[in-house]
Each structure stands twice: as C-alpha cells, then as structure tokens.
C-alpha positions in Angstrom: -47.7 -116.6 -43.0 -44.5 -117.9 -42.3 -44.1 -122.0 -42.4 -43.1 -124.1 -39.6 -40.1 -124.8 -40.4 -39.4 -121.1 -41.6 -40.3 -120.1 -37.8 -37.7 -122.8 -36.4 -35.6 -121.4 -38.2 -35.9 -117.6 -37.3 -36.1 -119.0 -33.5 -32.6 -120.5 -33.6 -30.9 -117.7 -35.4 -32.6 -115.5 -32.5 -31.5 -117.9 -30.1 -27.8 -118.0 -31.5 -27.6 -114.1 -31.6 -28.8 -114.0 -27.7 -25.9 -116.5 -26.8 -23.5 -113.9 -29.0 -24.7 -111.1 -27.0 -24.2 -112.9 -23.5 -20.6 -114.0 -24.2 -20.0 -110.1 -25.6 -21.1 -108.9 -21.9 -19.1 -110.6 -20.0 -20.3 -114.2 -20.0 -18.2 -117.1 -18.5 -16.2 -114.7 -15.7 -15.1 -112.5 -19.0 -15.3 -108.9 -18.6 -16.6 -106.4 -22.1 -12.9 -105.8 -22.8 -12.2 -109.9 -23.3 -10.4 -109.8 -20.0 -11.0 -112.0 -16.8 -12.8 -110.0 -14.0 -10.9 -109.4 -11.0 -12.6 -111.1 -8.3 -12.5 -113.4 -5.5 -10.7 -113.9 -2.3 -7.5 -113.8 -1.1 -5.4 -113.7 1.8 -1.9 -112.1 3.1 -0.3 -112.9 6.0 3.0 -112.1 7.9 5.3 -109.2 8.9 3.7 -106.9 11.0 6.4 -104.0 10.0 4.6 -104.0 6.6 0.8 -105.0 7.7 0.0 -101.2 7.7 1.1 -100.9 4.2 -0.7 -104.1 2.6 -4.0 -103.0 4.7 -3.9 -99.7 3.0 -3.1 -100.8 -0.3 -5.8 -103.7 0.1 -8.6 -101.1 1.0 -8.1 -99.1 -2.0 -7.7 -102.2 -4.7 -11.0 -103.6 -3.0 -12.6 -99.8 -3.8 -11.4 -100.5 -7.5 -12.5 -104.0 -7.4 -15.4 -104.1 -5.5 -15.7 -107.9 -6.3 -12.6 -108.6 -4.6 -12.1 -109.6 -1.0 -8.3 -109.2 0.5 -7.9 -109.8 4.0 -4.7 -109.0 5.7 -3.2 -110.1 8.7 0.3 -110.2 10.9 2.0 -112.9 12.6 5.5 -111.9 12.0 7.6 -113.0 8.9 8.5 -116.4 9.8 4.6 -117.1 10.1 3.8 -115.2 6.6 6.5 -117.7 4.7 5.4 -120.8 6.5 1.8 -120.2 5.6 2.6 -119.5 1.8 4.3 -122.4 2.0 2.2 -125.0 3.4 -1.0 -123.3 1.1 -2.5 -121.8 4.2 -2.1 -118.3 2.7 -2.5 -116.7 -0.4 1.1 -114.2 0.2 3.5 -114.4 2.7 4.2 -111.0 3.5 7.9 -111.1 4.9 10.9 -108.8 6.3 13.7 -112.0 5.4 14.3 -113.5 2.0 12.9 -117.3 2.7 16.3 -118.8 2.1 17.0 -117.1 5.7 13.5 -119.1 7.4 14.1 -123.2 7.9 11.9 -125.8 8.1 10.3 -124.1 4.3 11.4 -125.1 0.6 12.1 -122.0 -0.2 13.0 -123.0 -4.3 9.0 -123.3 -4.0 8.6 -120.0 -3.0 8.5 -116.7 -5.8 9.7 -113.3 -4.3 8.0 -110.1 -5.1 10.3 -107.1 -3.4 7.5 -104.3 -3.2 9.4 -101.8 -1.3 12.3 -101.3 1.5 11.7 -100.6 5.3 14.5 -98.7 7.6 14.7 -99.9 11.5 15.7 -98.2 14.0 16.6 -98.6 17.9 13.6 -96.8 19.8 13.2 -95.7 23.4 11.1 -93.8 26.1 10.9 -90.4 24.8 12.1 -89.3 28.4 15.3 -90.7 28.1 18.5 -87.8 27.3 20.1 -90.9 24.8 19.9 -89.6 21.3 22.8 -91.9 20.2 24.2 -95.6 20.5 27.3 -97.7 19.2 26.7 -100.8 17.7 29.1 -102.3 21.0 27.0 -100.7 23.3 23.9 -102.1 21.7 25.2 -105.3 21.7 25.7 -104.7 25.5 22.4 -103.8 26.1 20.7 -106.3 24.1 23.1 -109.4 25.7 22.2 -107.9 29.2 26.1 -106.6 29.9 24.4 -103.2 30.2 21.4 -103.0 32.7 21.4 -99.0 33.9 21.2 -95.9 31.3 24.3 -94.5 32.9 26.5 -96.9 31.7 26.0 -95.7 28.1 25.7 -91.6 29.3 22.0 -91.7 30.3 20.2 -91.4 33.8 21.0 -93.5 36.6 17.6 -95.5 35.6 17.2 -99.2 34.6 17.0 -100.4 31.1 13.9 -102.2 30.3 14.8 -104.7 27.1 11.6 -105.3 24.8 12.0 -108.0 22.4 9.9 -109.0 19.1 9.2 -112.7 19.7 11.9 -115.4 17.3 9.9 -115.6 14.6 9.7 -111.8 13.7 11.2 -110.3 10.7 12.1 -107.0 12.5 13.8 -109.0 15.1 15.8 -110.7 12.6 17.0 -107.6 10.3 17.8 -106.0 13.9 20.1 -108.7 15.1 21.8 -109.0 11.9 22.3 -105.5 10.7 22.1 -104.0 14.6 23.8 -106.4 16.4 26.1 -107.9 13.6 24.6 -111.4 14.5 25.1 -111.0 18.1 22.3 -113.3 19.7 20.2 -111.2 21.8 19.8 -112.5 25.1 18.9 -110.4 27.3 16.2 -110.8 30.1 13.2 -108.7 29.4 9.2 -108.4 27.7 8.5 -109.8 23.9 5.8 -108.4 22.2 4.0 -110.0 19.3 3.3 -106.8 17.3 5.0 -103.6 16.6 2.2 -101.6 17.8 2.7 -103.3 20.7 6.3 -102.5 21.3 5.8 -98.8 20.3 2.7 -98.8 23.0 5.1 -100.3 25.3 8.2 -98.4 24.9 6.0 -95.3 25.1 4.8 -96.3 28.6 7.8 -97.8 30.0 10.2 -95.6 31.4 13.8 -96.7 30.6 12.7 -99.0 28.3 14.4 -99.4 24.7 13.4 -101.7 21.8 13.1 -101.7 17.7 10.7 -100.8 15.5 10.5 -100.1 11.2 10.3 -96.7 10.5 6.4 -96.7 9.8 5.5 -97.3 13.1 7.6 -94.2 14.6 6.0 -91.3 15.7 6.1 -88.8 18.8 5.4 -91.6 21.3 9.0 -92.8 21.2 12.5 -91.7 20.5 14.4 -93.1 17.7 18.6 -93.6 18.2 21.1 -92.3 16.1 23.5 -95.6 15.1 27.4 -94.8 15.7 26.1 -90.8 14.9 23.8 -91.9 11.5 20.7 -91.4 11.8 17.8 -93.7 10.7 16.5 -91.3 7.6 15.9 -92.3 4.2 18.2 -90.7 2.5 21.0 -92.5 4.5 19.2 -96.2 4.0 19.0 -95.2 0.5 22.7 -94.2 0.4 23.8 -97.1 2.2 25.2 -94.9 5.1 22.6 -96.5 7.8 23.0 -100.4 7.9 19.5 -101.5 9.4 16.8 -102.0 6.7 14.9 -104.7 5.1 13.2 -105.6 1.8 9.4 -106.0 2.1 8.6 -109.1 0.3 5.4 -110.9 -1.0 6.3 -114.5 -1.4 3.6 -116.2 -3.5 3.5 -120.3 -3.7 4.7 -120.6 -7.3 3.8 -117.6 -10.5 1.1 -115.8 -9.2 -1.8 -115.4 -11.2 -5.4 -114.5 -11.2 -6.3 -112.4 -8.2 -2.9 -112.5 -7.2 -1.2 -111.3 -9.8 -3.9 -108.5 -10.1 -3.2 -107.2 -6.4 0.7 -107.6 -6.6 0.5 -105.6 -9.7 -1.4 -103.2 -8.0 1.6 -103.2 -5.6 4.3 -102.0 -8.0 2.2 -99.8 -9.8 2.8 -96.2 -9.8 -0.1 -95.2 -7.8 1.0 -97.1 -4.7 5.1 -96.7 -5.4 4.9 -92.8 -6.4 2.2 -92.2 -3.3 1.7 -94.3 -1.2 5.0 -96.3 -0.1 6.7 -93.1 1.2 3.9 -91.3 2.3 3.4 -94.2 5.0 7.1 -94.2 5.8 8.2 -96.9 3.4 11.1 -96.7 0.6 10.7 -97.5 -3.3 12.9 -100.0 -4.5 13.9 -97.3 -7.3 15.3 -94.7 -4.9 17.8 -97.3 -3.2 21.0 -96.7 -4.4 22.4 -99.9 -2.7 20.7 -103.5 -3.0 21.5 -106.4 -0.9 21.3 -110.3 -0.8 20.2 -112.7 1.0 23.4 -113.4 2.7 23.6 -109.5 3.7 26.1 -108.4 1.3 25.5 -104.8 0.0 27.0 -103.5 -3.4 26.3 -100.2 -5.3 23.5 -100.0 -7.5 
C-alpha cells in the first residue's frame, strides 16, 4: 500500500500531465500546430466595384475557417476609407488611393492592392452607338450634349446616370475618362453599381459607367477613342480607365485581418477567382500607376 505522501505525489504528477496534454491540444487559443486559431469577427466596407469579389472570397474563407465571421458591405470607396480610418470597420475597400480622399489621415492606413478593375462607359443596349471620344464623353457628362444624334446616334434624349460623390468608380471615371472635368450634367444618381446597371438596362437613352465585373448582356459597353475596354488593353496600358482595388487597414494587420488579406493574395484567389469574376490580377499588369495618376511600364 502506498503512503499518503506517495499518493499525493502521484496525484500531482497526473495533474501536471493533464495540463501539458491540454496545452498541446490547443489550449489558450492555439492550434495543434502551435499557430493561433483563425477565428473572430471582421467587417470590410466600401467599394461596390470590388464588393462581389470580396463577398465571394469571404464565403470561401469562412468555409475553410468556420470560426471566422466576415461581413462585407458596400457604401462606396469614400465610406470605406472613412470607416477604416475611424476604426468603425476593420478593412476599407476602395477604388482610389487613400491620399485622394480628403478628411482622413492617409499616413495611418496601410494599402493592400489585391487586383485591378477596369471601368467602361455603358449605355442602354438599344442604342446604335458603339464608340465615343473622350471629348464626346466630356460634352455628355457636362450637359453640353443632350441628344444622341449629336454624337452619331438616334434622335433620342440622353439620360445621364451618376454615382454619388463618394464613389470610387465615379472618381476613377472622372479622372481617366473625362480628364478630370467635373461631371455636372443633370441626371439621376444611384448609390450602387448593381442599381446603375439595372437603371441603364431599363432606361432608353441611358448612359453611365460600371466596373467590368458588373457588365453583362443587359447593358452595352462602349469603346473609348476606338479602344475596347478589355483585360488585354488595360494590362498593356492602351485603355486608361482602370483602378487598383485597395483593401486598407489602420496600421499593419494582425490576426484574422492578416489571415484574410493573405488569402486574398493567395494563388487560390488570384489564380482562379479574380479573373473568373472579371477582375485583373496584379501580376498581369504590364503598367503601374501612382496616386497622382502617372503611368509607367513595369
């Protein structure tokens, strides 16, 4: 028979062994491989041009990591930048550089470029116009030209559909399709790319602009100065209306934010999903652009 002292020693040893076993099985938020568990809540807000991609990537990510909950919302690039800067969102999705957004401290934000999106002028599919020059676009979006017959189309009123002032798509279109001219024509204003597409498709004589990822057979994409808005023409620099898709964080990302951004740049997403959904992988671009809009060959 063991003495009481020996029994206590055995009990203590058993307890120590149990503690070690629990630690090795992921106690304290650690996985069996010694890495922090991918779990928690994350909110990504902003650009509707990149919203379909981020939503799909979030769905795949949550399937891989069931303890992670990711919410993706639109609202426009301005909203995304404002909310991530204020701490109201974990990630701010944007079509524009943070330096282009007034009222925020861009130096506090870290830029993660995840892909490129092209943008095109779109019209109601019933129109016979296939191409517009930059000057014709300027004349239409400033209200100087109000009938399609003035640019080679039918005798039909032009109906301009704008995006809101905080839209990155609007900022990109204004900067690179209109040469920075203020798009002041009277017209309707819609706050999401999906709504714009629906309105252009259903409104005779309508014109607006969309990311290529939103363009389908319900609308017609126009050439700009006889150059088609294709992936090839964007990648080689021939077609100018495109933007990086930025995912901004306030400071360097850690934990779930880092894991999600790493997944956005993984081969699984970049090599398969990005192009499938109408975006362009960063690696395919033969040119690059800075916040001032200067383009250089890679």
